[in-house]
Structures are given as structure tokens and as C-alpha cells.
C-alpha positions in Angstrom: 30.0 -27.8 64.1 32.5 -25.7 62.2 31.7 -23.0 59.7 33.7 -22.4 56.6 35.1 -19.0 55.9 33.7 -17.0 53.1 36.9 -16.2 51.1 35.8 -16.6 47.5 32.8 -15.5 45.6 31.4 -17.7 42.9 31.2 -15.6 39.7 30.0 -18.4 37.3 26.2 -17.6 37.8 27.0 -13.9 37.2 28.8 -14.7 33.9 25.8 -16.9 32.8 23.4 -14.1 33.4 25.6 -11.6 31.5 25.9 -14.0 28.5 22.1 -14.5 28.4 21.5 -10.8 28.5 24.1 -10.3 25.7 22.4 -12.9 23.5 19.0 -11.2 24.1 20.4 -7.8 23.2 22.1 -9.1 20.1 19.0 -11.0 19.0 16.7 -8.0 19.4 19.0 -5.3 18.0 18.8 -6.8 14.5 15.1 -6.1 14.4 15.4 -2.4 15.3 14.5 -0.2 12.3 16.4 2.8 11.3 13.9 5.7 11.3 15.9 8.0 9.1 16.1 8.2 5.3 19.6 7.9 4.0 20.2 10.7 1.6 23.5 11.2 -0.2 23.7 15.0 -0.6 25.1 16.2 -3.9 28.2 18.3 -3.8 28.7 21.4 -6.0 31.5 23.9 -6.5 29.1 26.8 -6.7 27.2 28.3 -3.8 23.8 27.0 -4.9 23.4 23.3 -5.0 20.5 21.5 -6.6 18.2 20.0 -4.1 16.5 16.7 -4.4 12.7 16.7 -4.9 10.8 14.6 -2.5 7.6 13.3 -4.0 4.8 11.6 -2.0 2.5 9.2 -3.7 -0.3 7.9 -1.5 -3.0 5.3 -2.1 -6.0 5.1 0.1 -8.2 2.1 0.8 -10.6 2.9 -2.0 -7.7 2.8 -4.6 -7.5 6.6 -5.1 -4.1 7.9 -6.0 -2.7 11.1 -4.5 0.4 12.9 -5.8 1.6 15.3 -3.1 -1.9 15.6 -1.6 -3.6 16.2 -4.9 -5.9 13.4 -6.1 -4.9 12.3 -9.6 -5.5 9.3 -11.9 -2.7 6.8 -12.4 -2.1 8.1 -15.9 -1.6 11.6 -14.6 0.8 10.4 -12.0 2.7 8.6 -14.8 3.0 11.8 -16.8 4.2 13.8 -13.8 6.8 11.1 -13.0 8.2 11.6 -16.5 9.2 15.1 -15.7 11.3 14.0 -12.7 15.0 12.9 -12.7 14.9 9.1 -11.7 18.5 9.2 -10.4 18.1 12.3 -8.2 14.5 12.6 -7.0 13.2 10.7 -4.0 9.7 9.0 -4.2 8.0 7.9 -1.1 5.0 5.6 -1.2 2.3 5.8 1.5 -0.3 3.1 1.2 -3.3 2.1 3.2 -3.1 -1.4 4.6 -6.7 -2.1 3.5 -6.0 -1.2 -0.1 -5.5 -3.9 -2.8 -2.0 -5.0 -3.6 -2.5 -4.3 -7.3 -2.5 -0.5 -6.7 0.9 -0.8 -5.1 2.2 -3.0 -7.9 1.0 -0.5 -10.6 2.9 2.4 -9.0 6.0 0.3 -8.4 5.9 -0.9 -12.0 5.8 2.7 -13.3 8.7 3.7 -11.0 10.8 0.8 -12.0 10.1 1.2 -15.7 11.3 4.9 -15.5 14.4 3.8 -13.6 13.8 5.4 -10.3 16.5 4.5 -7.8 15.4 6.3 -4.6 12.1 4.7 -3.6 11.0 4.5 0.0 7.9 2.7 1.2 6.5 4.4 4.3 5.2 2.3 7.1 4.2 3.0 10.7 5.9 1.3 13.6 
């Protein structure tokens, strides 16, 4: 019986494995969330630049509204939002998953009617 010499290595299975891994990486990379808030910082010619206000509106499971950790009624939040600049200020919404959807819609409706552009909805991963 005669043995064949091992001169060549078959790389086709290696290529198949690499392609499968590439497909898995590309498929899962589209679902990775960006954990940072994109903020376009304003530029100014003077030394002091106007900073953006970050407002936190929270809704708990009982439907209580909180404006920067202060419990307020929806009408009071509406009047406070009137004092803000809708193009510059950032509003982030924190909402309990057990709360009713109507509370979320009421806040979004106020923000959209005032023309707010920088709205972020905070979720946990």
C-alpha cells in the first residue's frame, strides 16, 4: 500500500467558516445600540458659549409626572416647557414600562406641538 504525500492543504472549509462568521458578525452588528447621545455643540465667537439645557421628564407606573425629579401635574410641565427653546434644549423621557401608553402620548403631544427637535426616549438595555 502506498501513501500519498501531503503537499497541499485544502482551504475551502476554512473559507466557509470565515464567511459564516462574517455573516454572523454583520447580522448582529446592525442590532447594537449606540449608547451615547449625539449632541451638536454650538459654536460662538465669544469665550462663553450658551449651553444646552437637559430636561428630564419621568412618568412612573401610577401616571405621576416628574420634571427634573419634582412631581408636577401635566399642565405645570406644559407651562415649564413653554419657557424652553425647542430648537436648542434636550428633553429626555424616562417612562416606567408598566405605565399606560396614554401618559407617554400626552407628553409627546406637548413636545411636538411646541416644536421640540431634540427628544430622546431613555430605555435600559
